LOKOLPA-214600 format. One line per field, with one value per residue (C-alpha): residue number from 1; x, y, z; residue in three letters. Coordinates in nm, 3 decimals. Layout:
BEGIN
pos = (NUM	...)
X = (X	...)
Y = (Y	...)
Z = (Z	...)
code = (ALA	...)
# end
This chain:
BEGIN
pos = (1	2	3	4	5	6	7	8	9	10	11	12	13	14	15	16	17	18	19	20	21	22	23	24	25	26	27	28	29	30	31	32	33	34	35	36	37	38	39	40	41	42	43	44	45	46	47	48	49	50	51	52	53	54	55	56	57	58	59	60	61	62	63	64	65	66	67	68	69	70	71	72	73	74	75	76	77	78	79	80	81	82	83	84	85	86	87	88	89	90	91	92	93	94	95	96	97	98	99	100	101	102	103	104	105	106	107	108	109	110	111	112	113	114	115	116	117	118	119	120	121	122	123	124	125	126	127	128	129	130	131	132	133	134	135	136	137	138	139	140	141	142	143	144	145	146	147	148	149	150	151	152	153	154	155	156	157	158	159	160	161	162	163	164	165	166	167	168	169	170	171	172	173	174	175	176	177	178	179	180	181	182	183	184	185	186	187	188	189	190	191	192	193	194	195	196	197	198	199	200	201	202	203	204	205	206	207	208	209	210	211	212	213	214	215	216	217	218	219	220	221	222	223	224	225	226	227	228	229	230	231	232	233	234	235	236	237	238	239	240	241	242	243	244	245	246	247	248	249	250	251	252	253	254	255	256	257	258	259	260	261	262	263	264	265	266	267	268	269	270	271	272	273	274	275	276	277	278	279	280	281	282	283	284	285	286	287	288	289	290	291	292	293	294	295	296	297	298	299	300	301	302	303	304	305	306	307	308	309	310	311	312	313	314	315	316	317	318	319	320	321	322	323	324	325	326	327	328	329	330	331	332	333	334	335	336	337	338	339)
X = (2.398	2.397	2.168	1.879	1.533	1.350	0.987	0.706	0.349	0.109	-0.090	-0.238	-0.263	-0.075	0.039	0.418	0.529	0.874	0.973	1.007	0.737	0.747	0.537	0.425	0.279	0.559	0.483	0.374	0.411	0.738	0.875	0.818	0.683	1.075	1.224	0.886	0.958	1.305	1.265	0.998	1.194	1.476	1.243	1.139	1.517	1.601	1.307	1.035	0.705	0.489	0.397	0.166	-0.075	-0.418	-0.661	-0.586	-0.204	-0.092	-0.242	-0.006	-0.038	-0.197	0.024	-0.070	-0.387	-0.562	-0.577	-0.204	0.044	-0.223	-0.186	0.175	0.186	-0.083	0.111	0.446	0.214	0.137	0.478	0.457	0.744	0.549	0.531	0.189	0.217	0.527	0.367	0.117	-0.072	-0.217	-0.457	-0.718	-1.016	-1.177	-1.055	-1.192	-1.113	-1.207	-1.406	-1.772	-1.632	-1.740	-2.096	-2.284	-2.180	-1.985	-1.624	-1.436	-1.633	-1.729	-2.027	-2.116	-2.248	-1.879	-1.677	-1.800	-1.754	-1.388	-1.264	-1.387	-1.162	-0.873	-0.899	-0.901	-0.623	-0.411	-0.500	-0.539	-0.870	-0.781	-0.607	-0.437	-0.484	-0.761	-0.751	-0.978	-0.780	-0.939	-1.193	-1.599	-1.813	-2.135	-2.055	-2.193	-2.007	-2.308	-2.289	-1.897	-1.853	-2.124	-1.972	-1.600	-1.687	-1.861	-1.584	-1.369	-1.612	-1.588	-1.215	-1.167	-0.951	-0.838	-0.774	-0.918	-0.735	-0.745	-0.541	-0.536	-0.784	-0.782	-0.760	-1.124	-1.189	-1.011	-1.215	-1.552	-1.480	-1.336	-1.650	-1.870	-1.650	-1.685	-2.060	-2.050	-1.787	-1.580	-1.217	-1.233	-0.924	-0.594	-0.362	-0.370	-0.124	-0.049	0.160	0.478	0.842	1.087	0.937	0.570	0.563	0.210	0.066	0.290	0.011	-0.266	-0.270	0.000	-0.117	-0.435	-0.301	-0.122	-0.393	-0.588	-0.349	-0.294	0.015	0.132	0.263	0.398	0.322	0.578	0.850	1.115	0.880	0.811	1.167	1.293	1.461	1.605	1.883	1.617	1.613	1.738	1.704	1.358	1.319	1.100	0.815	0.888	0.606	0.844	0.775	0.463	0.650	0.996	0.962	0.723	0.907	0.851	1.238	1.234	1.183	1.422	1.672	1.597	1.626	1.964	2.111	1.963	2.177	2.493	2.432	2.375	2.717	2.876	2.787	2.828	2.463	2.250	1.976	1.710	1.848	1.878	1.483	1.386	1.584	1.473	1.071	1.214	1.343	1.009	0.813	0.481	0.574	0.509	0.711	0.803	0.671	0.949	0.812	1.126	1.167	1.450	1.658	1.913	1.681	1.552	1.903	1.991	1.716	1.732	2.063	1.811	1.738	2.090	2.145	2.054	2.062	2.234	2.021	2.278	2.169	1.806	1.824	2.045	1.737	1.482	1.641	1.670	1.291	1.143	0.819	0.431	0.496	0.837	0.989	0.723	0.881	0.757	0.505	0.140	-0.161	-0.274	0.024	0.246	0.033	-0.118	0.151)
Y = (0.869	0.721	0.425	0.316	0.298	-0.056	-0.019	-0.283	-0.310	-0.229	-0.538	-0.667	-0.291	-0.174	0.099	0.103	0.231	0.258	0.006	0.221	0.447	0.768	0.792	1.126	1.046	1.262	1.562	1.869	1.728	1.599	1.730	2.099	2.194	2.317	2.004	1.819	1.983	1.882	1.531	1.519	1.682	1.437	1.122	1.268	1.291	0.929	0.814	0.778	0.804	0.642	0.874	0.745	0.988	0.985	1.243	1.225	1.230	1.525	1.438	1.206	1.077	1.429	1.632	1.841	1.841	1.630	1.687	1.857	1.636	1.633	2.005	1.962	1.772	1.998	2.298	2.101	1.997	2.394	2.473	2.308	2.168	1.864	1.755	1.641	1.469	1.274	1.130	0.827	0.950	0.705	0.853	0.689	0.705	0.592	0.767	1.100	1.414	1.596	1.876	1.862	1.647	1.371	1.479	1.354	1.052	0.945	0.966	0.614	0.450	0.389	0.491	0.631	0.939	0.958	0.863	1.130	1.392	1.278	1.258	1.615	1.724	1.510	1.659	2.013	1.971	1.798	2.061	1.818	1.639	1.298	1.032	0.740	0.497	0.557	0.305	0.227	0.268	0.019	-0.261	-0.127	-0.441	-0.239	-0.132	-0.371	-0.421	-0.321	0.030	-0.002	-0.066	0.138	0.461	0.371	0.265	0.567	0.757	0.580	0.631	1.006	1.023	1.135	0.779	0.568	0.264	0.145	-0.024	-0.152	-0.137	-0.352	-0.607	-0.984	-1.232	-1.333	-0.928	-0.925	-1.241	-1.094	-0.777	-0.947	-1.148	-0.875	-0.700	-0.952	-0.957	-0.583	-0.667	-0.421	-0.455	-0.418	-0.414	-0.349	-0.321	-0.383	-0.199	-0.381	-0.425	-0.638	-0.692	-0.917	-0.880	-0.886	-1.197	-1.260	-1.139	-1.453	-1.673	-1.543	-1.213	-1.220	-1.552	-1.405	-1.076	-1.278	-1.487	-1.199	-1.013	-0.735	-0.524	-0.520	-0.173	-0.223	-0.008	-0.028	-0.179	-0.067	-0.227	0.158	0.190	-0.138	-0.249	0.085	0.102	0.241	-0.026	0.173	0.517	0.576	0.826	1.126	1.072	0.677	0.434	0.291	0.556	0.395	0.086	0.040	-0.046	-0.306	-0.504	-0.861	-1.051	-1.286	-0.987	-0.777	-1.054	-1.114	-0.723	-0.720	-1.043	-0.863	-0.554	-0.739	-0.930	-0.648	-0.489	-0.822	-0.819	-0.450	-0.311	-0.059	-0.229	-0.015	-0.121	-0.503	-0.449	-0.318	-0.525	-0.830	-0.693	-0.593	-0.974	-1.104	-1.083	-1.040	-0.718	-0.393	-0.146	-0.095	0.243	0.476	0.712	0.985	1.213	1.376	1.400	1.188	0.903	0.916	0.901	0.580	0.435	0.448	0.184	-0.086	-0.080	-0.183	-0.456	-0.828	-1.074	-1.371	-1.690	-1.738	-1.425	-1.479	-1.811	-1.644	-1.358	-1.657	-1.795	-1.462	-1.383	-1.731	-1.593	-1.684	-2.060	-2.127	-2.434	-2.346	-2.000	-1.861	-2.113	-2.009	-2.138	-2.418	-2.589	-2.325	-2.484	-2.794	-3.011)
Z = (-2.479	-2.834	-2.901	-3.128	-2.944	-3.014	-3.144	-3.122	-3.206	-2.946	-2.903	-3.205	-3.353	-3.633	-3.429	-3.316	-2.986	-2.826	-2.594	-2.340	-2.200	-2.035	-1.753	-1.569	-1.253	-1.075	-1.299	-1.098	-0.726	-0.744	-1.087	-1.163	-1.525	-1.625	-1.554	-1.677	-2.003	-2.002	-1.987	-2.224	-2.494	-2.382	-2.403	-2.783	-2.829	-2.736	-2.937	-2.689	-2.875	-2.602	-2.303	-2.039	-1.817	-1.622	-1.544	-1.187	-1.206	-1.028	-0.682	-0.521	-0.175	-0.068	-0.258	-0.573	-0.719	-1.009	-1.350	-1.302	-1.534	-1.792	-1.780	-1.820	-2.079	-2.271	-2.236	-2.360	-2.658	-2.706	-2.775	-3.107	-3.302	-3.400	-3.009	-3.024	-3.369	-3.244	-2.930	-2.867	-2.571	-2.330	-2.051	-1.801	-1.643	-1.316	-0.977	-0.857	-0.997	-0.700	-0.860	-1.082	-1.362	-1.158	-1.089	-0.767	-0.618	-0.890	-0.832	-0.810	-1.068	-1.446	-1.655	-1.985	-1.778	-1.618	-1.899	-2.108	-1.885	-1.815	-2.148	-2.224	-1.916	-2.026	-2.401	-2.248	-2.032	-2.290	-2.538	-2.807	-2.987	-2.954	-2.722	-2.887	-2.617	-2.322	-2.073	-1.782	-1.484	-1.266	-1.351	-1.214	-1.148	-1.148	-1.506	-1.751	-2.063	-2.259	-2.132	-2.149	-2.469	-2.621	-2.488	-2.572	-2.921	-2.938	-2.842	-3.088	-3.350	-3.285	-3.329	-2.945	-2.890	-3.100	-2.910	-2.569	-2.280	-1.944	-1.624	-1.316	-1.481	-1.375	-1.654	-1.665	-1.652	-2.003	-2.126	-2.054	-2.157	-2.513	-2.522	-2.475	-2.743	-2.991	-3.007	-3.121	-3.353	-3.185	-3.123	-2.748	-2.538	-2.721	-2.394	-2.048	-1.805	-1.504	-1.181	-1.263	-1.161	-0.998	-0.680	-0.790	-1.044	-0.999	-1.361	-1.493	-1.388	-1.586	-1.657	-1.920	-2.072	-2.129	-2.275	-2.508	-2.617	-2.689	-2.862	-2.592	-2.543	-2.169	-2.009	-1.703	-1.413	-1.050	-1.300	-1.012	-0.748	-0.595	-0.582	-0.399	-0.705	-0.787	-0.495	-0.228	0.020	0.289	0.124	0.006	-0.270	-0.261	-0.507	-0.504	-0.404	-0.150	0.096	0.189	0.361	0.351	0.738	0.671	0.405	0.483	0.590	0.325	0.074	0.202	0.197	-0.192	-0.250	-0.086	-0.281	-0.579	-0.508	-0.433	-0.780	-0.972	-0.843	-0.927	-1.334	-1.300	-1.376	-1.198	-1.018	-1.200	-1.544	-1.477	-1.346	-1.653	-1.875	-1.706	-1.810	-2.197	-2.200	-2.181	-2.528	-2.368	-2.219	-2.478	-2.249	-1.871	-1.780	-1.684	-1.380	-1.368	-1.083	-1.252	-1.573	-1.435	-1.331	-1.674	-1.829	-1.640	-1.742	-2.144	-2.077	-2.015	-2.388	-2.435	-2.183	-2.294	-1.991	-2.043	-1.989	-1.669	-1.549	-1.605	-1.415	-1.112	-1.104	-1.086	-0.819	-0.621	-0.699	-0.750	-0.852	-0.734	-0.731	-0.627	-0.854	-1.138	-1.198	-1.501	-1.568	-1.636	-1.460	-1.421	-1.444	-1.228	-0.890	-1.034	-1.147)
code = (MET	ASP	PHE	ILE	MET	LYS	TYR	THR	ASN	LEU	GLY	ARG	THR	GLY	MET	LYS	VAL	SER	LYS	LEU	CYS	LEU	GLY	THR	MET	ASN	PHE	GLY	PRO	TYR	THR	ASP	GLU	LYS	ASP	ALA	PHE	THR	ILE	MET	ASP	ARG	ALA	LEU	GLU	ALA	GLY	ILE	ASN	PHE	PHE	ASP	THR	ALA	ASN	GLU	TYR	GLY	GLU	TYR	PHE	GLY	LYS	GLY	ARG	THR	GLY	TRP	SER	GLU	GLU	ILE	ILE	GLY	ARG	TRP	PHE	LYS	GLN	GLY	GLY	GLY	ARG	ARG	GLU	LYS	VAL	ILE	ILE	SER	SER	LYS	VAL	TYR	ASN	SER	MET	ASN	ASP	GLN	ASN	ASP	GLY	PRO	HIS	ASN	ASP	GLU	SER	LEU	SER	ALA	TYR	LYS	ILE	ARG	ARG	HIS	ILE	GLU	GLY	SER	LEU	ARG	ARG	LEU	GLN	THR	ASP	HIS	ILE	GLU	LEU	TYR	GLN	MET	HIS	HIS	ILE	TYR	ARG	GLU	MET	THR	TRP	GLU	GLU	GLY	TRP	GLU	VAL	PHE	GLN	ALA	LEU	VAL	ASN	GLN	GLY	LYS	ALA	TYR	TYR	ILE	GLY	SER	SER	ASN	PHE	ALA	ALA	TRP	HIS	ILE	ALA	LYS	ALA	GLN	ALA	ALA	ALA	GLU	LYS	ARG	ASN	PHE	MET	GLY	LEU	VAL	ASN	GLU	GLN	HIS	ARG	TYR	SER	LEU	ILE	CYS	ARG	PHE	PRO	GLU	LEU	GLU	VAL	LEU	PRO	ALA	ALA	LYS	ASP	TYR	GLY	LEU	GLY	ILE	THR	VAL	TRP	GLY	PRO	LEU	GLY	GLY	GLY	LEU	LEU	GLY	GLY	ASN	VAL	LYS	LYS	PRO	VAL	GLU	GLY	GLY	ARG	VAL	ASP	ARG	GLY	ILE	ASP	ARG	ILE	GLN	PRO	HIS	LEU	ARG	GLN	SER	VAL	GLU	ASP	TYR	SER	LYS	PHE	CYS	ALA	GLU	ILE	GLY	GLU	SER	GLU	SER	VAL	VAL	ALA	LEU	ALA	TRP	LEU	LEU	SER	ASN	PRO	THR	VAL	THR	ALA	PRO	ILE	LEU	GLY	PRO	ARG	THR	LEU	GLU	GLN	PHE	GLU	THR	SER	LEU	ARG	ALA	ILE	GLU	VAL	GLU	LEU	SER	GLU	ASP	ILE	LEU	LYS	LYS	LEU	ASP	GLU	ILE	PHE	PRO	GLY	PRO	CYS	PRO	GLY	ASN	THR	GLY	MET	PRO	ALA	PRO	GLU	ALA	TYR	ALA	TRP)
# end
């Protein structure tokens, strides 16, 4: 497929990233190393310079082991050919590594103690001396921002991390984090990685407006709704989040997904491509994170860069998936639920 990749700044930084981000959660437990290498090489060829991972990736719903995905990326970097230099890597810290890296009683948490231990593990597995975007995988309410920003600022000053981001933060968490960073004359957060899709539009209420106001990029996890927007309503795919509850989908959502499937067929586009193109049509979104298990899935996703959805199509998608506050689709808080 011949096409031109699109790029944008990551939030208010001067760093340019591709409008599609390669997610590596499946690498290891569902995508073996050889296939993962092929996908990463193809991603570079397609112009994707933004890869997402996490220290825990490799252990996936009881299959595999923590750190596996970072190890695969590290061995891919080790092949040379400018691979490391061409990639902006994002990794994350919060969850348990199920080994001594956590230290006693510090499994799912954030602290200066744990962050320092875990970034060293990630750097070792990735076979690099720095991570461009180092993100908190979840909010940890017991860590004060005085402690958090002191350790993250030190990592930036040491060159081990270039930028700091968050994931799964509420808007008020972003606001508190940025207020504390400003007191330290520190840049603070530059990106929020958040769950967002046609079937999960809650971020439109407060998270997306907050990110825009504070100059954060938005990278999207779960852009296909765990596979529900990828044609897997009746046929779950191994490695997809949809395995966890397809039989328990609420009837109204099942109807919406089925209507969506029919609509995509009418306009002649695959369901996954339309879901990704819908995200790309939102100027607040930096990049959806692709989570391919196979090269074929990856190749299919690339078309989203070329597809531009018309106003009529966007309106129809709003009718099928009306958002968190029906009648006020796309409006931020408080207008969405006040008047």
